[in-house]
N, C-alpha and C positions, 0 to 999 in steps of 0.2 A: 504493500500500500504506500503510494507516494503522495504525501500530503504537502502541498506547497505553502511556503511562508512568504507573504507578500511584503514588498518594500513599501516605504512611505509613499513613493510616487505611484506605485500600483494601487495602493489603498485609496489614494486621491482620485484615480481614474474610476475605481469601483464606486466611490462616493458620487461622482458625477453621473454614472449610470443609474445609481440609486435615486438621485434627485429626479431624473426623468421618469423612473418608475413611479415615484410618489406623485409626480405631477399628473400622470395618467390616472392614478387612483382618485385624485381630487376631481379631475375632469369627469370620470365615470360617475361619481356620486352626484355631480352637478347636473349632468344631462339625463340621468336615469329618471324615468317617469312612465306611468302606464301608457302603453301604445308604442313606445320606441322599440325598434327591433334590436336584437343583440348584434346583428350585422352592422347597423348604423353606429352603435357604440364602438365596435371594433374599428370601423373606418376612421372615426374621430381619434381613437387611440393611436392608430398607426400614423395618422397625420401629425399628431402631437409629437410622437417619438422622432419622426424624421425632421420635423421643424426644429427640434432641439439637438440635431446632429447625432442622433442615436440610430441604431438598427434594431428592429424587432427580433429578438432572439428566438421566439417561438415559431415564427413564420418559416415554414419549410423544414422545421426540425422533425426528423423521422416522418416527413410528409404531412405534418400538421398544417392546415390551410390558412390559419389566421394569426394575427399579431397578439391576441389575448385569448385566454380561456375564460369563458363566462358560464358559470354553473349555477343552476337555479333550484332552490328548495332541496329535494332529495338528491340532486346531482352534487357529487362530492368534489370532483376535479375534472379537468380536461374537456369541459363543455365547449363545443364548436359554435362560434357565433353564426347566426343565420337569420331566417325569416321570423323566428319566434319573437313575439312581443312581450314586454313586461306587463305585469298585472298588479293591481293593488294587493298588498300583503306578501308579495314575492320576497324571498330571501336570496340575495344575489352575491355570489363570490366572483371577484375579478382578479385573475392571476396574470401578472405581466412580467416579461423578461426583456431586458434592454442590453445591447452591447454598445459601449462607448470606448472608442479608441482601443479595441481589443479586449476589453474587460466587461464582465457581466454584473448586472444587478437583477435580483429576482425577488418578488414579493407578491403577496395576495392580501386582499381585504374583503370582508363580508359585511354587507349592509342590507337594509330592507326598505321596502316602500310601505308607507302607511296604508291601512291600519296594520300594526305589527302585533302578532300573537304573543301571548305571555311566554310560550315555549321558545319562540324565536328570540325574544329579548333576553331570556335566561341563557340560551345557548351562545348567542353572539357575545354577551358579556363574559361568559366562561371561556370562550375561545380567545378573547383578548387577554384575559387574566392568565390563562395557561401559557400563551406565548410570552408574555412579560416575565412570568416566573421562570420559564425555560431560559430566556435571555440572561437572567440574573446568574445563571450557572456558567456563563461564557467568560471564565476568568482563568488566568494562568495557574497551572497546578491542578486544576480540576480534571477529572477523567471525562472522556467523551460520553460515556453512558450516564453521567450525572445529568446531562441534558435530557436524555431519553427518560430517565426515571422522574425527572421534574415534570415532564409533560404527562406521563401516564398517571402518576400519583395525584397530581393536582386535579386533573380532569375526572378521573374515576372516583375520587373521594367526594366529588360534588355531583355525581350522578350521570355524567356523560360517558360515552365510550370513545376509544381512540382507534382510528383506522390503522390496521397492521400492514396492509398490502402496499401502501405508498409511504415513503419516508423522507426525512430531511437529508441534506447532502452538503459536501464541500462545494465551493464555487470560486471562480476566478477568471482565468483565461478561457475556461470551459464553463458552460452552464451547470453541468454535473461533473464534479471532481471527487476524488477520494477526500475524506472518508465517507462511506455511507453511514447515515445516522438514523437508526430506528427511533420512532416516537414512543417507544415502550421498552421495558426491560429493566433489570436491576442496576443500581448505581455502582460506581467504583470500578468500572471496567473500561478497557480500551486505552487509546493513547492519551497522554497528558497534554492539555492545551497549552499552547505557547503563543506569545504575541506575534501577530501577523497572520495567524490562521483565520480563515473566513468560512462561514457556514450560512447556508440558507435553511433557516429553522422554520418548519411549517407543520404545526399540528393540524390534523383534520379530525374534528370531533363530530360525533353523531348523537342525536337525542335518544336513539334506540340501540339496535344491534350494530356492532362495528363492522360486520361483514359487508363487502361491496361487490359489485358486478359491473364489468365493462362491456357486456354483450346486449344489454336490454335496449339501447337506443339504436343499435344496428350500424353505428358509424365507426366502430373500432376504436373510439376514443373516450366518449363520455362515460364516466364512472358514477353509478348510482348506489344508494343504500339498498340492501336486499329487502328491507322491511318498509321502504318508501318513507321513512321518517326523515326529519330535517338533518342537514349537515352544514357545518361551517368550516371555513379554511382561512387561517391567518398565517402570514409568513413575513419575515424580514430577513434581509442579508445582514449578518452581524460579524464584526471583527473582534478578535481577542486583542486587547491592549495590555499595557503594564498593570492597569488597575481596573477601571470600569469597562464593561462591554460597550462597544460602539456600534450603534445601528446605522447602516449605510443607506438604507432605503427610506429616507424621510426627506421632507422639504427643508 
């Protein structure tokens, strides 16, 4: 396993990629409304990325046809934008990847259109809290699986389940780099974290069963919960520093 340690210059480039990602998230939440298609949201996202000198890292990746993944309600990840229109009460996850001067930023946000169900409010809040708790473990000297355990323990103790099939990962010159980082498992295992390591930490939480299926939509991509219960997906690209974790995908 070859885990890359980034220089200050490389971290600065990842930070710029991350700013563009965060800008797309802000734009998506601004334009989302009942009646807009996910294809139109994706078009606006790609326009924003290119206007800011970025390259959409998802577009063409293993044949993926769009610049964003937009997943709704029971869709967990990898939703393909298209003619579907948003409706009142929808819970929408927007996952975005950007390349800036050779380096990647990757993050996801989940939000909802009014009126929002109590279950959606609870799960979205828990998803944000779980990601924040996981990020707190991104400190020198901690073990990789301390992040995994933080996600699983925080979410499960509060009544949600954690998707096993899709995981967090290293990131840098490639969107997916070593190490692979499961969102579950016991603490105290794996490599020790060092300043300059960067991770895309992305818990995917479900209101019900954690099992998922990528065959139900028939597109080879969209992943849904097997019980059709709600799911949320929150993600940030984070760097290990000498002290505090540094989130790279924010404005």
